Steps between C-alpha positions, in 0.01 A plus 500: 500500500842343535459480878176303459654272240793430729283453809260264322782325315361560153695597193270646237287811486220292345490273802494801732217654298295180508552469878385857558198443274411187700512699825270765350249252358497299821432799723213617285359148463507431874297815558249402234458140619439583867184705439296232314624236744353695791170528312514126428526421871214738580676822599389780263678833465218663700582279800483686832720590676684607188840498668459126560433448129826682421696295752359175362587605147856586600535166678381319186729694268812358664446127425359577155812704426730215605328246277458735205865609518625147437228424242546817295877463533461153350298641210780747431765227515641617834376221727840426655561865588158548655496167682836586661367849576191347660704255709719783629192709586331211681816421696525862615141480626576173683272314257780311326332170582248579225775536240670184627173307472443618143860419406485150648144391419400693189821594318683189631843658528 
């Protein structure tokens, strides 16, 4: 636990617990949101070929996870931590321009 606290630059066990809870809720929520979204756009679970349905669902889970991570982090009072986490993740995937756009146009930093 101390390694995570040091790596993430947090001081309290409560903050660490809330961050871990946010990760858990976000992962589960992203899985749950992707399925009805596919149905909404006309791709039911019985879609054939089934492997394509699974691939589409996995592709959808990723952006839902990114948005939900920041939103649920905000609800738990950890917006700054999760926004910085998101920016670092996007930069590593060479998508940092998205974070820069949000910082400049939406958050106005």
